[in-house]
All heavy atoms as a GROMACS GRO file, in nm:
protein
  595
    1MET      N    1   0.876   0.074   0.877
    1MET     CA    2   0.766   0.061   0.783
    1MET      C    3   0.771   0.171   0.678
    1MET      O    4   0.743   0.147   0.562
    1MET     CB    5   0.633   0.065   0.859
    1MET     CG    6   0.515   0.026   0.777
    1MET     SD    7   0.520  -0.141   0.709
    1MET     CE    8   0.519  -0.237   0.857
    2LYS      N    9   0.808   0.291   0.723
    2LYS     CA   10   0.811   0.404   0.631
    2LYS      C   11   0.909   0.379   0.515
    2LYS      O   12   0.880   0.414   0.401
    2LYS     CB   13   0.849   0.532   0.707
    2LYS     CG   14   0.835   0.657   0.625
    2LYS     CD   15   0.853   0.780   0.711
    2LYS     CE   16   0.828   0.906   0.630
    2LYS     NZ   17   0.834   1.026   0.712
    3GLU      N   18   1.022   0.315   0.545
    3GLU     CA   19   1.121   0.287   0.442
    3GLU      C   20   1.065   0.193   0.334
    3GLU      O   21   1.091   0.211   0.216
    3GLU     CB   22   1.248   0.226   0.504
    3GLU     CG   23   1.324   0.320   0.594
    3GLU     CD   24   1.265   0.328   0.735
    3GLU    OE1   25   1.192   0.236   0.778
    3GLU    OE2   26   1.291   0.430   0.802
    4GLN      N   27   0.988   0.092   0.378
    4GLN     CA   28   0.927   0.000   0.282
    4GLN      C   29   0.826   0.073   0.193
    4GLN      O   30   0.819   0.046   0.073
    4GLN     CB   31   0.856  -0.113   0.355
    4GLN     CG   32   0.950  -0.210   0.423
    4GLN     CD   33   0.873  -0.315   0.502
    4GLN    OE1   34   0.788  -0.280   0.583
    4GLN    NE2   35   0.904  -0.440   0.479
    5LEU      N   36   0.750   0.163   0.250
    5LEU     CA   37   0.653   0.240   0.173
    5LEU      C   38   0.722   0.331   0.073
    5LEU      O   39   0.679   0.342  -0.043
    5LEU     CB   40   0.563   0.321   0.266
    5LEU     CG   41   0.472   0.240   0.359
    5LEU    CD1   42   0.412   0.330   0.466
    5LEU    CD2   43   0.364   0.169   0.280
    6ILE      N   44   0.831   0.393   0.115
    6ILE     CA   45   0.906   0.481   0.025
    6ILE      C   46   0.965   0.402  -0.091
    6ILE      O   47   0.956   0.444  -0.207
    6ILE     CB   48   1.018   0.556   0.102
    6ILE    CG1   49   0.955   0.659   0.197
    6ILE    CG2   50   1.114   0.625   0.006
    6ILE    CD1   51   1.052   0.721   0.294
    7LYS      N   52   1.022   0.284  -0.064
    7LYS     CA   53   1.078   0.199  -0.170
    7LYS      C   54   0.970   0.159  -0.270
    7LYS      O   55   0.991   0.161  -0.391
    7LYS     CB   56   1.142   0.074  -0.111
    7LYS     CG   57   1.278   0.097  -0.053
    7LYS     CD   58   1.336  -0.035  -0.004
    7LYS     CE   59   1.466  -0.012   0.068
    7LYS     NZ   60   1.524  -0.138   0.119
    8ALA      N   61   0.853   0.121  -0.220
    8ALA     CA   62   0.743   0.080  -0.308
    8ALA      C   63   0.699   0.197  -0.396
    8ALA      O   64   0.671   0.179  -0.514
    8ALA     CB   65   0.625   0.029  -0.226
    9MET      N   66   0.696   0.318  -0.340
    9MET     CA   67   0.658   0.436  -0.417
    9MET      C   68   0.763   0.465  -0.524
    9MET      O   69   0.730   0.490  -0.640
    9MET     CB   70   0.641   0.557  -0.326
    9MET     CG   71   0.597   0.681  -0.400
    9MET     SD   72   0.580   0.825  -0.295
    9MET     CE   73   0.752   0.860  -0.260
   10GLN      N   74   0.891   0.460  -0.488
   10GLN     CA   75   0.999   0.488  -0.582
   10GLN      C   76   1.002   0.386  -0.695
   10GLN      O   77   1.033   0.421  -0.809
   10GLN     CB   78   1.134   0.489  -0.510
   10GLN     CG   79   1.151   0.608  -0.419
   10GLN     CD   80   1.275   0.598  -0.331
   10GLN    OE1   81   1.332   0.491  -0.311
   10GLN    NE2   82   1.316   0.712  -0.277
   11ARG      N   83   0.970   0.262  -0.664
   11ARG     CA   84   0.970   0.155  -0.765
   11ARG      C   85   0.838   0.144  -0.841
   11ARG      O   86   0.822   0.059  -0.927
   11ARG     CB   87   1.003   0.022  -0.699
   11ARG     CG   88   1.143   0.018  -0.644
   11ARG     CD   89   1.169  -0.110  -0.570
   11ARG     NE   90   1.304  -0.110  -0.516
   11ARG     CZ   91   1.347  -0.194  -0.425
   11ARG    NH1   92   1.267  -0.287  -0.378
   11ARG    NH2   93   1.471  -0.187  -0.381
   12ASN      N   94   0.741   0.228  -0.801
   12ASN     CA   95   0.610   0.229  -0.867
   12ASN      C   96   0.542   0.092  -0.855
   12ASN      O   97   0.477   0.045  -0.948
   12ASN     CB   98   0.625   0.271  -1.013
   12ASN     CG   99   0.501   0.340  -1.064
   12ASN    OD1  100   0.422   0.394  -0.987
   12ASN    ND2  101   0.484   0.338  -1.193
   13GLN      N  102   0.558   0.028  -0.739
   13GLN     CA  103   0.504  -0.106  -0.715
   13GLN      C  104   0.365  -0.103  -0.654
   13GLN      O  105   0.334  -0.014  -0.574
   13GLN     CB  106   0.593  -0.183  -0.617
   13GLN     CG  107   0.720  -0.236  -0.674
   13GLN     CD  108   0.796  -0.316  -0.570
   13GLN    OE1  109   0.804  -0.275  -0.455
   13GLN    NE2  110   0.853  -0.428  -0.611
   14LEU      N  111   0.288  -0.204  -0.686
   14LEU     CA  112   0.164  -0.229  -0.613
   14LEU      C  113   0.200  -0.310  -0.490
   14LEU      O  114   0.290  -0.394  -0.494
   14LEU     CB  115   0.066  -0.310  -0.699
   14LEU     CG  116   0.019  -0.247  -0.829
   14LEU    CD1  117  -0.075  -0.342  -0.901
   14LEU    CD2  118  -0.047  -0.114  -0.804
   15VAL      N  119   0.131  -0.283  -0.379
   15VAL     CA  120   0.158  -0.357  -0.256
   15VAL      C  121   0.027  -0.402  -0.192
   15VAL      O  122  -0.077  -0.338  -0.208
   15VAL     CB  123   0.240  -0.273  -0.154
   15VAL    CG1  124   0.377  -0.242  -0.207
   15VAL    CG2  125   0.168  -0.146  -0.115
   16ASN      N  126   0.034  -0.514  -0.121
   16ASN     CA  127  -0.074  -0.555  -0.033
   16ASN      C  128  -0.040  -0.502   0.105
   16ASN      O  129   0.074  -0.515   0.150
   16ASN     CB  130  -0.087  -0.707  -0.029
   16ASN     CG  131  -0.156  -0.761  -0.152
   16ASN    OD1  132  -0.240  -0.696  -0.212
   16ASN    ND2  133  -0.120  -0.882  -0.191
   17MET      N  134  -0.138  -0.443   0.171
   17MET     CA  135  -0.113  -0.379   0.300
   17MET      C  136  -0.218  -0.425   0.400
   17MET      O  137  -0.336  -0.433   0.369
   17MET     CB  138  -0.123  -0.227   0.281
   17MET     CG  139  -0.118  -0.147   0.408
   17MET     SD  140  -0.130   0.031   0.380
   17MET     CE  141  -0.304   0.050   0.339
   18MET      N  142  -0.173  -0.455   0.521
   18MET     CA  143  -0.262  -0.480   0.634
   18MET      C  144  -0.266  -0.350   0.712
   18MET      O  145  -0.160  -0.294   0.745
   18MET     CB  146  -0.210  -0.594   0.721
   18MET     CG  147  -0.206  -0.728   0.651
   18MET     SD  148  -0.368  -0.789   0.604
   18MET     CE  149  -0.436  -0.831   0.761
   19TYR      N  150  -0.386  -0.303   0.743
   19TYR     CA  151  -0.404  -0.168   0.797
   19TYR      C  152  -0.508  -0.167   0.908
   19TYR      O  153  -0.609  -0.236   0.898
   19TYR     CB  154  -0.447  -0.075   0.683
   19TYR     CG  155  -0.452   0.071   0.718
   19TYR    CD1  156  -0.338   0.147   0.726
   19TYR    CD2  157  -0.573   0.134   0.742
   19TYR    CE1  158  -0.342   0.282   0.757
   19TYR    CE2  159  -0.580   0.268   0.774
   19TYR     CZ  160  -0.463   0.341   0.781
   19TYR     OH  161  -0.467   0.475   0.812
   20VAL      N  162  -0.484  -0.088   1.013
   20VAL     CA  163  -0.581  -0.069   1.120
   20VAL      C  164  -0.658   0.059   1.091
   20VAL      O  165  -0.598   0.167   1.084
   20VAL     CB  166  -0.513  -0.060   1.258
   20VAL    CG1  167  -0.616  -0.038   1.366
   20VAL    CG2  168  -0.431  -0.183   1.287
   21SER      N  169  -0.790   0.048   1.076
   21SER     CA  170  -0.872   0.166   1.046
   21SER      C  171  -0.894   0.252   1.171
   21SER      O  172  -0.857   0.213   1.282
   21SER     CB  173  -1.007   0.122   0.990
   21SER     OG  174  -1.081   0.054   1.089
   22LYS      N  175  -0.957   0.366   1.152
   22LYS     CA  176  -0.986   0.457   1.264
   22LYS      C  177  -1.073   0.390   1.370
   22LYS      O  178  -1.064   0.418   1.488
   22LYS     CB  179  -1.054   0.583   1.214
   22LYS     CG  180  -0.966   0.675   1.136
   22LYS     CD  181  -1.044   0.796   1.090
   22LYS     CE  182  -0.960   0.885   1.001
   22LYS     NZ  183  -1.035   1.000   0.952
   23THR      N  184  -1.161   0.300   1.326
   23THR     CA  185  -1.252   0.232   1.418
   23THR      C  186  -1.188   0.111   1.486
   23THR      O  187  -1.250   0.046   1.568
   23THR     CB  188  -1.379   0.188   1.344
   23THR    OG1  189  -1.342   0.097   1.240
   23THR    CG2  190  -1.455   0.306   1.287
   24GLY      N  191  -1.062   0.079   1.447
   24GLY     CA  192  -0.992  -0.033   1.509
   24GLY      C  193  -1.002  -0.163   1.431
   24GLY      O  194  -0.944  -0.263   1.472
   25GLY      N  195  -1.074  -0.162   1.321
   25GLY     CA  196  -1.084  -0.283   1.240
   25GLY      C  197  -0.959  -0.301   1.154
   25GLY      O  198  -0.894  -0.205   1.116
   26ILE      N  199  -0.927  -0.426   1.124
   26ILE     CA  200  -0.810  -0.456   1.040
   26ILE      C  201  -0.858  -0.489   0.900
   26ILE      O  202  -0.948  -0.571   0.882
   26ILE     CB  203  -0.729  -0.573   1.099
   26ILE    CG1  204  -0.674  -0.532   1.236
   26ILE    CG2  205  -0.617  -0.613   1.004
   26ILE    CD1  206  -0.603  -0.643   1.308
   27THR      N  207  -0.798  -0.421   0.801
   27THR     CA  208  -0.836  -0.444   0.662
   27THR      C  209  -0.712  -0.477   0.580
   27THR      O  210  -0.600  -0.438   0.614
   27THR     CB  211  -0.904  -0.320   0.599
   27THR    OG1  212  -0.813  -0.210   0.600
   27THR    CG2  213  -1.030  -0.283   0.673
   28LYS      N  214  -0.735  -0.550   0.471
   28LYS     CA  215  -0.629  -0.580   0.375
   28LYS      C  216  -0.660  -0.499   0.250
   28LYS      O  217  -0.772  -0.505   0.198
   28LYS     CB  218  -0.626  -0.728   0.343
   28LYS     CG  219  -0.517  -0.766   0.247
   28LYS     CD  220  -0.516  -0.915   0.221
   28LYS     CE  221  -0.410  -0.951   0.120
   28LYS     NZ  222  -0.412  -1.094   0.088
   29ARG      N  223  -0.564  -0.421   0.205
   29ARG     CA  224  -0.583  -0.336   0.088
   29ARG      C  225  -0.474  -0.361  -0.014
   29ARG      O  226  -0.359  -0.385   0.022
   29ARG     CB  227  -0.577  -0.187   0.127
   29ARG     CG  228  -0.670  -0.143   0.237
   29ARG     CD  229  -0.813  -0.129   0.185
   29ARG     NE  230  -0.901  -0.083   0.290
   29ARG     CZ  231  -0.946   0.042   0.300
   29ARG    NH1  232  -0.911   0.133   0.215
   29ARG    NH2  233  -1.028   0.074   0.398
   30ARG      N  234  -0.508  -0.351  -0.139
   30ARG     CA  235  -0.409  -0.349  -0.247
   30ARG      C  236  -0.400  -0.204  -0.291
   30ARG      O  237  -0.502  -0.144  -0.329
   30ARG     CB  238  -0.452  -0.438  -0.363
   30ARG     CG  239  -0.351  -0.435  -0.478
   30ARG     CD  240  -0.379  -0.544  -0.576
   30ARG     NE  241  -0.347  -0.670  -0.510
   30ARG     CZ  242  -0.378  -0.790  -0.560
   30ARG    NH1  243  -0.442  -0.799  -0.673
   30ARG    NH2  244  -0.346  -0.899  -0.495
   31ILE      N  245  -0.280  -0.146  -0.283
   31ILE     CA  246  -0.265  -0.003  -0.308
   31ILE      C  247  -0.147   0.026  -0.399
   31ILE      O  248  -0.058  -0.056  -0.417
   31ILE     CB  249  -0.245   0.076  -0.176
   31ILE    CG1  250  -0.120   0.029  -0.102
   31ILE    CG2  251  -0.368   0.066  -0.087
   31ILE    CD1  252  -0.077   0.119   0.011
   32LYS      N  253  -0.150   0.147  -0.455
   32LYS     CA  254  -0.036   0.204  -0.527
   32LYS      C  255  -0.011   0.339  -0.463
   32LYS      O  256  -0.098   0.427  -0.464
   32LYS     CB  257  -0.065   0.220  -0.675
   32LYS     CG  258   0.052   0.276  -0.751
   32LYS     CD  259   0.024   0.284  -0.898
   32LYS     CE  260   0.146   0.343  -0.966
   32LYS     NZ  261   0.119   0.364  -1.108
   33ILE      N  262   0.107   0.358  -0.405
   33ILE     CA  263   0.139   0.479  -0.330
   33ILE      C  264   0.164   0.594  -0.426
   33ILE      O  265   0.239   0.581  -0.523
   33ILE     CB  266   0.260   0.456  -0.238
   33ILE    CG1  267   0.228   0.342  -0.141
   33ILE    CG2  268   0.295   0.584  -0.162
   33ILE    CD1  269   0.346   0.287  -0.069
   34ILE      N  270   0.100   0.707  -0.397
   34ILE     CA  271   0.110   0.826  -0.482
   34ILE      C  272   0.204   0.930  -0.421
   34ILE      O  273   0.291   0.984  -0.489
   34ILE     CB  274  -0.029   0.888  -0.503
   34ILE    CG1  275  -0.121   0.787  -0.572
   34ILE    CG2  276  -0.020   1.018  -0.582
   34ILE    CD1  277  -0.268   0.825  -0.569
   35LYS      N  278   0.186   0.957  -0.291
   35LYS     CA  279   0.261   1.065  -0.228
   35LYS      C  280   0.283   1.033  -0.081
   35LYS      O  281   0.193   0.982  -0.014
   35LYS     CB  282   0.182   1.195  -0.242
   35LYS     CG  283   0.251   1.318  -0.185
   35LYS     CD  284   0.180   1.446  -0.224
   35LYS     CE  285   0.057   1.470  -0.142
   35LYS     NZ  286  -0.001   1.603  -0.159
   36MET      N  287   0.405   1.064  -0.032
   36MET     CA  288   0.438   1.044   0.109
   36MET      C  289   0.453   1.180   0.176
   36MET      O  290   0.509   1.272   0.118
   36MET     CB  291   0.570   0.968   0.124
   36MET     CG  292   0.572   0.829   0.068
   36MET     SD  293   0.492   0.706   0.168
   36MET     CE  294   0.590   0.710   0.316
   37GLU      N  295   0.404   1.190   0.298
   37GLU     CA  296   0.423   1.308   0.380
   37GLU      C  297   0.487   1.263   0.511
   37GLU      O  298   0.528   1.148   0.522
   37GLU     CB  299   0.289   1.378   0.403
   37GLU     CG  300   0.230   1.434   0.275
   37GLU     CD  301   0.095   1.499   0.294
   37GLU    OE1  302   0.056   1.524   0.410
   37GLU    OE2  303   0.028   1.524   0.194
   38SER      N  304   0.495   1.348   0.610
   38SER     CA  305   0.566   1.312   0.734
   38SER      C  306   0.508   1.189   0.802
   38SER      O  307   0.579   1.092   0.827
   38SER     CB  308   0.567   1.431   0.829
   38SER     OG  309   0.434   1.470   0.861
   39ASP      N  310   0.380   1.189   0.833
   39ASP     CA  311   0.320   1.073   0.900
   39ASP      C  312   0.199   1.017   0.825
   39ASP      O  313   0.129   0.932   0.876
   39ASP     CB  314   0.281   1.108   1.044
   39ASP     CG  315   0.184   1.226   1.051
   39ASP    OD1  316   0.173   1.298   0.950
   39ASP    OD2  317   0.121   1.245   1.156
   40LEU      N  318   0.177   1.063   0.703
   40LEU     CA  319   0.065   1.019   0.619
   40LEU      C  320   0.116   0.982   0.480
   40LEU      O  321   0.225   1.023   0.440
   40LEU     CB  322  -0.037   1.131   0.602
   40LEU     CG  323  -0.098   1.194   0.726
   40LEU    CD1  324  -0.180   1.317   0.687
   40LEU    CD2  325  -0.186   1.094   0.798
   41PHE      N  326   0.035   0.906   0.408
   41PHE     CA  327   0.064   0.887   0.266
   41PHE      C  328  -0.067   0.872   0.190
   41PHE      O  329  -0.168   0.828   0.245
   41PHE     CB  330   0.158   0.768   0.242
   41PHE     CG  331   0.102   0.633   0.276
   41PHE    CD1  332   0.044   0.553   0.179
   41PHE    CD2  333   0.109   0.584   0.406
   41PHE    CE1  334  -0.004   0.428   0.210
   41PHE    CE2  335   0.061   0.458   0.438
   41PHE     CZ  336   0.004   0.380   0.340
   42GLN      N  337  -0.063   0.914   0.064
   42GLN     CA  338  -0.178   0.899  -0.023
   42GLN      C  339  -0.152   0.783  -0.117
   42GLN      O  340  -0.040   0.765  -0.164
   42GLN     CB  341  -0.202   1.026  -0.105
   42GLN     CG  342  -0.259   1.139  -0.027
   42GLN     CD  343  -0.295   1.257  -0.116
   42GLN    OE1  344  -0.255   1.264  -0.231
   42GLN    NE2  345  -0.371   1.348  -0.061
   43ALA      N  346  -0.256   0.707  -0.143
   43ALA     CA  347  -0.244   0.592  -0.231
   43ALA      C  348  -0.376   0.568  -0.301
   43ALA      O  349  -0.482   0.604  -0.250
   43ALA     CB  350  -0.204   0.468  -0.152
   44PHE      N  351  -0.367   0.504  -0.418
   44PHE     CA  352  -0.489   0.459  -0.485
   44PHE      C  353  -0.522   0.322  -0.427
   44PHE      O  354  -0.440   0.230  -0.430
   44PHE     CB  355  -0.470   0.449  -0.636
   44PHE     CG  356  -0.596   0.409  -0.706
   44PHE    CD1  357  -0.693   0.503  -0.734
   44PHE    CD2  358  -0.618   0.277  -0.741
   44PHE    CE1  359  -0.811   0.465  -0.796
   44PHE    CE2  360  -0.735   0.239  -0.803
   44PHE     CZ  361  -0.832   0.333  -0.831
   45CYS      N  362  -0.642   0.309  -0.372
   45CYS     CA  363  -0.688   0.184  -0.313
   45CYS      C  364  -0.774   0.110  -0.416
   45CYS      O  365  -0.875   0.162  -0.461
   45CYS     CB  366  -0.769   0.212  -0.187
   45CYS     SG  367  -0.840   0.064  -0.113
   46PHE      N  368  -0.731  -0.010  -0.454
   46PHE     CA  369  -0.804  -0.086  -0.555
   46PHE      C  370  -0.933  -0.146  -0.499
   46PHE      O  371  -1.025  -0.174  -0.575
   46PHE     CB  372  -0.713  -0.194  -0.614
   46PHE     CG  373  -0.604  -0.136  -0.700
   46PHE    CD1  374  -0.480  -0.107  -0.645
   46PHE    CD2  375  -0.627  -0.106  -0.833
   46PHE    CE1  376  -0.380  -0.050  -0.722
   46PHE    CE2  377  -0.527  -0.050  -0.911
   46PHE     CZ  378  -0.404  -0.021  -0.856
   47MET      N  379  -0.943  -0.163  -0.367
   47MET     CA  380  -1.065  -0.214  -0.306
   47MET      C  381  -1.177  -0.110  -0.316
   47MET      O  382  -1.290  -0.142  -0.349
   47MET     CB  383  -1.040  -0.250  -0.159
   47MET     CG  384  -1.158  -0.317  -0.093
   47MET     SD  385  -1.116  -0.371   0.074
   47MET     CE  386  -1.186  -0.238   0.169
   48LYS      N  387  -1.143   0.015  -0.287
   48LYS     CA  388  -1.242   0.124  -0.290
   48LYS      C  389  -1.248   0.195  -0.425
   48LYS      O  390  -1.336   0.277  -0.447
   48LYS     CB  391  -1.210   0.228  -0.182
   48LYS     CG  392  -1.213   0.173  -0.041
   48LYS     CD  393  -1.354   0.150   0.004
   48LYS     CE  394  -1.358   0.108   0.150
   48LYS     NZ  395  -1.490   0.085   0.198
   49GLN      N  396  -1.151   0.164  -0.513
   49GLN     CA  397  -1.141   0.228  -0.644
   49GLN      C  398  -1.136   0.380  -0.630
   49GLN      O  399  -1.204   0.454  -0.703
   49GLN     CB  400  -1.258   0.186  -0.735
   49GLN     CG  401  -1.252   0.041  -0.779
   49GLN     CD  402  -1.133   0.014  -0.869
   49GLN    OE1  403  -1.116   0.080  -0.969
   49GLN    NE2  404  -1.050  -0.081  -0.831
   50ALA      N  405  -1.054   0.427  -0.536
   50ALA     CA  406  -1.043   0.571  -0.510
   50ALA      C  407  -0.910   0.602  -0.441
   50ALA      O  408  -0.847   0.513  -0.382
   50ALA     CB  409  -1.158   0.619  -0.423
   51LYS      N  410  -0.872   0.729  -0.446
   51LYS     CA  411  -0.753   0.774  -0.375
   51LYS      C  412  -0.788   0.789  -0.228
   51LYS      O  413  -0.892   0.844  -0.192
   51LYS     CB  414  -0.706   0.908  -0.434
   51LYS     CG  415  -0.573   0.952  -0.381
   51LYS     CD  416  -0.507   1.065  -0.457
   51LYS     CE  417  -0.596   1.176  -0.497
   51LYS     NZ  418  -0.521   1.294  -0.545
   52ARG      N  419  -0.702   0.738  -0.141
   52ARG     CA  420  -0.723   0.743   0.003
   52ARG      C  421  -0.597   0.793   0.073
   52ARG      O  422  -0.487   0.780   0.022
   52ARG     CB  423  -0.754   0.603   0.058
   52ARG     CG  424  -0.882   0.543   0.006
   52ARG     CD  425  -0.999   0.605   0.078
   52ARG     NE  426  -1.118   0.527   0.058
   52ARG     CZ  427  -1.228   0.574   0.003
   52ARG    NH1  428  -1.235   0.697  -0.038
   52ARG    NH2  429  -1.334   0.498  -0.009
   53THR      N  430  -0.616   0.848   0.194
   53THR     CA  431  -0.504   0.891   0.278
   53THR      C  432  -0.494   0.795   0.395
   53THR      O  433  -0.594   0.765   0.461
   53THR     CB  434  -0.526   1.035   0.327
   53THR    OG1  435  -0.538   1.122   0.214
   53THR    CG2  436  -0.410   1.081   0.413
   54PHE      N  437  -0.372   0.745   0.420
   54PHE     CA  438  -0.348   0.648   0.526
   54PHE      C  439  -0.247   0.705   0.625
   54PHE      O  440  -0.160   0.784   0.588
   54PHE     CB  441  -0.292   0.518   0.469
   54PHE     CG  442  -0.386   0.448   0.374
   54PHE    CD1  443  -0.373   0.464   0.237
   54PHE    CD2  444  -0.486   0.366   0.421
   54PHE    CE1  445  -0.458   0.399   0.148
   54PHE    CE2  446  -0.573   0.300   0.335
   54PHE     CZ  447  -0.558   0.318   0.198
   55ILE      N  448  -0.255   0.662   0.750
   55ILE     CA  449  -0.160   0.700   0.854
   55ILE      C  450  -0.052   0.592   0.860
   55ILE      O  451  -0.083   0.473   0.876
   55ILE     CB  452  -0.231   0.714   0.991
   55ILE    CG1  453  -0.340   0.820   0.981
   55ILE    CG2  454  -0.130   0.747   1.101
   55ILE    CD1  455  -0.434   0.823   1.100
   56ILE      N  456   0.074   0.632   0.848
   56ILE     CA  457   0.184   0.536   0.843
   56ILE      C  458   0.187   0.448   0.968
   56ILE      O  459   0.210   0.328   0.959
   56ILE     CB  460   0.318   0.609   0.822
   56ILE    CG1  461   0.321   0.673   0.683
   56ILE    CG2  462   0.436   0.514   0.840
   56ILE    CD1  463   0.438   0.764   0.657
   57ASP      N  464   0.162   0.505   1.084
   57ASP     CA  465   0.166   0.427   1.209
   57ASP      C  466   0.057   0.321   1.218
   57ASP      O  467   0.065   0.231   1.302
   57ASP     CB  468   0.157   0.520   1.330
   57ASP     CG  469   0.283   0.601   1.352
   57ASP    OD1  470   0.388   0.563   1.296
   57ASP    OD2  471   0.277   0.702   1.423
   58HIS      N  472  -0.045   0.328   1.133
   58HIS     CA  473  -0.154   0.230   1.135
   58HIS      C  474  -0.127   0.112   1.041
   58HIS      O  475  -0.207   0.019   1.036
   58HIS     CB  476  -0.286   0.296   1.097
   58HIS     CG  477  -0.338   0.386   1.205
   58HIS    ND1  478  -0.469   0.426   1.210
   58HIS    CD2  479  -0.279   0.447   1.311
   58HIS    CE1  480  -0.488   0.505   1.314
   58HIS    NE2  481  -0.372   0.519   1.376
   59VAL      N  482  -0.016   0.117   0.967
   59VAL     CA  483   0.018   0.009   0.875
   59VAL      C  484   0.082  -0.105   0.956
   59VAL      O  485   0.179  -0.084   1.027
   59VAL     CB  486   0.114   0.058   0.765
   59VAL    CG1  487   0.154  -0.057   0.675
   59VAL    CG2  488   0.050   0.170   0.684
   60LEU      N  489   0.026  -0.224   0.944
   60LEU     CA  490   0.078  -0.341   1.015
   60LEU      C  491   0.181  -0.417   0.931
   60LEU      O  492   0.280  -0.467   0.984
   60LEU     CB  493  -0.036  -0.436   1.053
   60LEU     CG  494  -0.143  -0.379   1.146
   60LEU    CD1  495  -0.255  -0.479   1.162
   60LEU    CD2  496  -0.082  -0.342   1.280
   61ALA      N  497   0.155  -0.428   0.800
   61ALA     CA  498   0.246  -0.503   0.712
   61ALA      C  499   0.229  -0.454   0.569
   61ALA      O  500   0.120  -0.413   0.530
   61ALA     CB  501   0.216  -0.652   0.719
   62VAL      N  502   0.338  -0.463   0.494
   62VAL     CA  503   0.337  -0.427   0.352
   62VAL      C  504   0.412  -0.536   0.277
   62VAL      O  505   0.525  -0.570   0.313
   62VAL     CB  506   0.406  -0.291   0.328
   62VAL    CG1  507   0.416  -0.260   0.181
   62VAL    CG2  508   0.333  -0.180   0.400
   63VAL      N  509   0.349  -0.590   0.171
   63VAL     CA  510   0.412  -0.693   0.089
   63VAL      C  511   0.401  -0.650  -0.057
   63VAL      O  512   0.290  -0.635  -0.108
   63VAL     CB  513   0.344  -0.830   0.108
   63VAL    CG1  514   0.409  -0.935   0.019
   63VAL    CG2  515   0.348  -0.872   0.253
   64PRO      N  516   0.515  -0.630  -0.125
   64PRO     CA  517   0.509  -0.592  -0.267
   64PRO      C  518   0.452  -0.704  -0.352
   64PRO      O  519   0.476  -0.822  -0.324
   64PRO     CB  520   0.654  -0.564  -0.305
   64PRO     CG  521   0.733  -0.571  -0.181
   64PRO     CD  522   0.650  -0.635  -0.075
   65LEU      N  523   0.376  -0.668  -0.453
   65LEU     CA  524   0.323  -0.766  -0.548
   65LEU      C  525   0.428  -0.789  -0.655
   65LEU      O  526   0.476  -0.694  -0.715
   65LEU     CB  527   0.196  -0.714  -0.614
   65LEU     CG  528   0.072  -0.724  -0.529
   65LEU    CD1  529  -0.039  -0.639  -0.588
   65LEU    CD2  530   0.027  -0.866  -0.521
   66ILE      N  531   0.462  -0.914  -0.676
   66ILE     CA  532   0.562  -0.948  -0.778
   66ILE      C  533   0.492  -1.033  -0.883
   66ILE      O  534   0.439  -1.139  -0.853
   66ILE     CB  535   0.681  -1.023  -0.716
   66ILE    CG1  536   0.748  -0.935  -0.611
   66ILE    CG2  537   0.780  -1.064  -0.824
   66ILE    CD1  538   0.851  -1.006  -0.528
   67HIS      N  539   0.494  -0.982  -1.006
   67HIS     CA  540   0.432  -1.056  -1.116
   67HIS      C  541   0.541  -1.135  -1.186
   67HIS      O  542   0.641  -1.081  -1.231
   67HIS     CB  543   0.366  -0.959  -1.216
   67HIS     CG  544   0.254  -0.881  -1.155
   67HIS    ND1  545   0.132  -0.937  -1.131
   67HIS    CD2  546   0.247  -0.754  -1.110
   67HIS    CE1  547   0.053  -0.845  -1.075
   67HIS    NE2  548   0.122  -0.734  -1.062
   68LYS      N  549   0.522  -1.265  -1.194
   68LYS     CA  550   0.618  -1.352  -1.260
   68LYS      C  551   0.578  -1.370  -1.406
   68LYS      O  552   0.458  -1.382  -1.437
   68LYS     CB  553   0.623  -1.488  -1.192
   68LYS     CG  554   0.676  -1.482  -1.050
   68LYS     CD  555   0.683  -1.619  -0.990
   68LYS     CE  556   0.735  -1.609  -0.846
   68LYS     NZ  557   0.738  -1.741  -0.782
   69ALA      N  558   0.676  -1.371  -1.492
   69ALA     CA  559   0.649  -1.397  -1.634
   69ALA      C  560   0.610  -1.542  -1.650
   69ALA      O  561   0.670  -1.632  -1.592
   69ALA     CB  562   0.772  -1.365  -1.716
   70ARG      N  563   0.509  -1.566  -1.729
   70ARG     CA  564   0.462  -1.704  -1.751
   70ARG      C  565   0.502  -1.748  -1.891
   70ARG      O  566   0.491  -1.671  -1.987
   70ARG     CB  567   0.312  -1.712  -1.735
   70ARG     CG  568   0.270  -1.681  -1.594
   70ARG     CD  569   0.122  -1.696  -1.580
   70ARG     NE  570   0.084  -1.659  -1.444
   70ARG     CZ  571  -0.006  -1.722  -1.374
   70ARG    NH1  572  -0.071  -1.823  -1.424
   70ARG    NH2  573  -0.034  -1.682  -1.252
   71ASP      N  574   0.544  -1.871  -1.901
   71ASP     CA  575   0.580  -1.926  -2.030
   71ASP      C  576   0.455  -1.967  -2.106
   71ASP      O  577   0.363  -2.023  -2.049
   71ASP     CB  578   0.670  -2.050  -2.015
   71ASP     CG  579   0.805  -2.015  -1.956
   71ASP    OD1  580   0.850  -1.901  -1.978
   71ASP    OD2  581   0.863  -2.100  -1.888
   72VAL      N  582   0.455  -1.938  -2.234
   72VAL     CA  583   0.343  -1.980  -2.319
   72VAL      C  584   0.390  -2.103  -2.394
   72VAL      O  585   0.494  -2.104  -2.459
   72VAL     CB  586   0.305  -1.868  -2.420
   72VAL    CG1  587   0.195  -1.915  -2.512
   72VAL    CG2  588   0.263  -1.745  -2.342
   73VAL      N  589   0.311  -2.210  -2.382
   73VAL     CA  590   0.350  -2.337  -2.445
   73VAL      C  591   0.267  -2.360  -2.566
   73VAL      O  592   0.152  -2.340  -2.573
   73VAL     CB  593   0.334  -2.455  -2.345
   73VAL    CG1  594   0.377  -2.584  -2.410
   73VAL    CG2  595   0.412  -2.426  -2.220
   0.00000   0.00000   0.00000
């Protein structure tokens, strides 16, 4: 999982993330990763509109957002 997070940070990508909170609840977040540390990372969370710190081991899934170019007719 850590490798996927590092790639997303290096590529400056937005990602959708499934995450287990401290209370055990599962949340879906859209984030932009700012900084990686040994077992934590900081990201801007678009749901909370704020910078948050996440635990890497609590990440269940990460999916990069890919924007497709649309043709104008």
